[in-house]
C-alpha positions in Angstrom: 57.0 -50.3 39.9 57.0 -49.2 36.2 59.1 -51.3 33.8 61.5 -49.2 31.8 64.2 -50.0 29.3 67.4 -49.8 31.4 70.7 -49.2 29.7 72.9 -49.8 32.7 72.0 -51.6 35.8 73.7 -50.4 39.0 76.3 -52.4 40.8 76.0 -53.1 44.5 78.7 -50.6 45.4 76.8 -47.9 43.6 73.5 -48.7 45.4 75.4 -48.6 48.8 77.0 -45.3 47.9 73.6 -43.7 47.1 72.1 -45.2 50.3 74.9 -43.7 52.4 74.5 -40.3 50.9 70.7 -40.3 51.4 71.1 -41.7 55.0 73.7 -39.0 55.9 71.8 -36.1 54.3 68.2 -37.3 55.0 65.6 -34.8 54.1 68.0 -32.1 52.9 68.3 -32.5 49.1 66.1 -33.2 46.1 66.9 -36.0 43.6 69.0 -33.9 41.3 70.9 -32.3 44.2 71.7 -35.7 45.6 73.0 -36.9 42.3 75.3 -33.8 42.1 76.7 -34.6 45.6 77.6 -38.2 45.0 81.3 -38.9 45.8 81.7 -40.7 42.4 79.9 -39.8 39.2 77.4 -42.1 37.7 74.9 -41.8 34.8 71.7 -40.1 35.9 69.6 -43.0 34.5 71.5 -45.4 36.7 71.0 -43.1 39.7 67.2 -43.0 38.9 67.0 -46.8 38.8 68.6 -46.8 42.3 66.1 -44.2 43.6 63.2 -46.1 42.1 64.4 -49.3 43.8 64.8 -47.6 47.2 61.3 -46.0 46.9 59.8 -49.4 45.9 61.7 -51.2 48.8 60.4 -48.6 51.3 63.8 -47.4 52.3 63.3 -43.8 51.3 60.4 -41.3 50.9 60.0 -38.1 49.0 58.2 -35.1 50.6 56.0 -32.5 48.9 59.1 -30.3 48.2 60.8 -33.3 46.4 63.4 -33.8 49.2 64.4 -37.4 49.8 64.6 -38.8 53.3 65.8 -42.2 54.6 62.9 -43.9 56.4 64.1 -47.5 56.8 64.7 -48.5 60.4 65.4 -52.3 60.7 65.9 -52.2 64.4 62.5 -50.6 64.9 60.9 -53.2 62.5 62.6 -56.0 64.5 61.3 -54.5 67.8 57.7 -54.6 66.5 58.0 -58.0 64.9 58.9 -59.5 68.3 55.6 -58.3 69.8 53.1 -61.1 69.8 50.0 -58.8 69.9 51.2 -57.3 66.6 51.3 -60.5 64.7 50.9 -60.5 60.9 47.4 -61.7 59.9 47.1 -62.8 56.3 
């Protein structure tokens, strides 16, 4: 993750709002289109910090057209972590 000078760090409620919009519209909109459809306005730089975080955390992905999709599935991860033959080898 590239370090940048950040003017305004997002609050938790802002991160959750962006996550919900992405989850509800997964794969439909580009970054700018998502920002325009947020229920509350926020600085674009703050929105970009949230998108960078979600990409880094593996919760979202961007396709070749620039559309953002929700990919995080904790129930599926939990399901596979319970399988002994799929144990983590370090």
